[in-house]
N, C-alpha and C positions, 0 to 999 in steps of 0.2 A: 504493500500499500504506499502510495506516494506521501500521504498525509502523515505517515509515522515519522518521516524525517523532520517534521515541523513540531514535534512533541516538545512541550515545555517542562523539562525535567528540573529546572532550577526552582521553580515555585514550590515544589514539595520536597526540596532537598534530596533530589534524585529518586523520588518515588511518585507514582501515580496511582490514584484510586482506580480500581478496576471493577465495574458493576458486571456481574455475571447474570445473564438472562437466558431463560429456557428458550431454545431456538424455535420450538414449536408452539408452546402455550404463551409465550412472551412474559411468563411470571419471572419476577426478579428473585434469583436464588440466593445470592450472597454478594458481599462486598469484600474485596481484598486489596492488597497494594502490590504493585510490580515495580521493580527497578529495570533497567535496560536489559540486563541478563535474563531476568525472568520472562520478560516480553519476548526476547529472542527465542528462549526455549519453547515458549508457548506457541510461537509461530512455526517453529521447526518441527516440533513433535505433534502438533495439533492437539495437545493436552494442555489444560490450564495449569500454570505455575505461578507462584507468588513469592514475595520476599517477606519473611517473618521479621517483624520489627522488634520482637522480644528475643528470638532465638538468633537473630542476626545471620540468617542463612536462606537459601532458596528452598522452597518445598513444593511438591506437586500435590494438588488437591486429589485425595484418594490414595496417597501413597501407603496409608496404613488401612483405611476402610475398604479400599478397592473402588470406591464410589467416585471414579475419575469423571472429569468434565471434558467431553470431546468437542473441540472448537469447530464452529461452522463459520463464524464471521467476526471480524474485529472492526469496530468503528471508534472514531475520535470525536469528541464534542467540539463546539464552536471556538472554544478557548484553547484548544490543543493540550489540556491538561487533566482529561479524564477519559478513560477507555470503557467502551461498552462491548462486551464480549458475549456473543450468542453461542450457546453450547448445548450439547445433549448430554444430560447426566446419566451416569450408570448407577442408579440408585438414589436414595435421599441425599441431599446436599448437606443439610445441617447435621451436626454431630449428635443432636438429640433424636434423630431418626425422622425429623420432619422433611417434607419436600423442599422447603425454603427456610432460610435462617430468619425470614421475616414472617413465618407462619408457624409459631411454636406448637400449635395444636395439631398441625399436620393434616387438617381437614379439607384444605383446598383441593378441589378436583375439577379440572376443566375437561371439555369435550376432547381436547387433544390427548388427555391422559387416557380417556377411554380408547381412543384409536391406538395408542401405545400398548395398552393391554391386549387388544385384539391381535396386534402384530405379534406380540410376545407369545400368545397362544398358538398363532399360526406356526411360529418357529419351533416351540417346545413340543407342540402336539400332545399335551397330557391326556390320559385315557378318559378321565371323568369330566372333561371340559366340553360344554355345549358348543363353544366357539370352534374348538378343534373338530367336533362332529360336523358342524356346518361346512367347514372347509373340506373334509373328507368326502362329503356328498356332492360337492361340485356346484357349478354355476346354476344349473336348473333349480336345485333346492334352495339356494340362497336367493335367487330371484323370486322364487315362489313365496318365500318368507317376507321379502320386502313388499311384494304385492299384497300379502295377507295383512301385514302390519299397517300398511297405508290405508287399507279398508277400515281397520280398527280405529285409526285416528279420525277418519271421517265420522265413523259411528259415534265416537266419543264426543266429537264436536257438535254433532246434530242432536244427539239423544241423551247423552250422559253428563256427568259432572266435570267441573273444571279440573278437579283432581285426576279423574280418570283420563282426561285429555293430556295432562302433563305425563302421566304414566305411559300412555300409548305413544306419545311423542318420543320419549326416551327409547322405547322398543323399536320404533321405525328408524331412529337415528342409529341405534346399535346395529341393526340388520343392514342398513345402508353402508355403514363403515365396514362391515364384514365384506360387502360386495366390492367396495373400493379397494379393500386390501387384497381381495382375491384377484382383482384385475390389475394389481400392482400400481394403484394410483394413490399417491400420498396426500394426506390432508392439506399439506402446504400447496399442492397443485390446485385444489379447489379454492383455497384462500387467494391464490394468485389470480385465478380467473375472476373471483368476485371483486378483487381490487381493480382489476383491469376494466370491469364493467362500470364500477363505481367512478373511476377516473374518466371514462368515456362519457358519462352522463354529466360530469361537472366541467 
């Protein structure tokens, strides 16, 4: 990145704050500090490295817990003194077991998290998983479930309660995500298309 050559290391006495953001959900995961060496290792290894101000050394996030952060993108703010790093976490980011260091109860759950669970079931193929069962049955079965659940959404909207509509909406989204995963379409591709349409209208 050309902008990295303009980073203002002097303002923070050789350190820059680095905000780590989930590349898919956009949730802020943690804040750390990098010196030039930590940033260089982050860019080279595609894993997030920090500089510990207390231990006075470099450390890789997940070097003990194995919950590493795989780098997707690195951006710099307008003042060239703060980094925004998009990453995919391999497990919870916070040492407490929470997804984010800013969510101590660990209850935050986004639609992108659901998609990731579906993708993980697809890879692991556990025996008792309904998701794995759907993948094993193939496209026809998955499409049939999307059609069935779409009908349930319409039924809930026209004849049933608001609560039922919410429940059926989750069901149809789940099965739609299974379909997308089966066709090897990532959720980020859907978001990209939605953003393209939004930009075209504005």
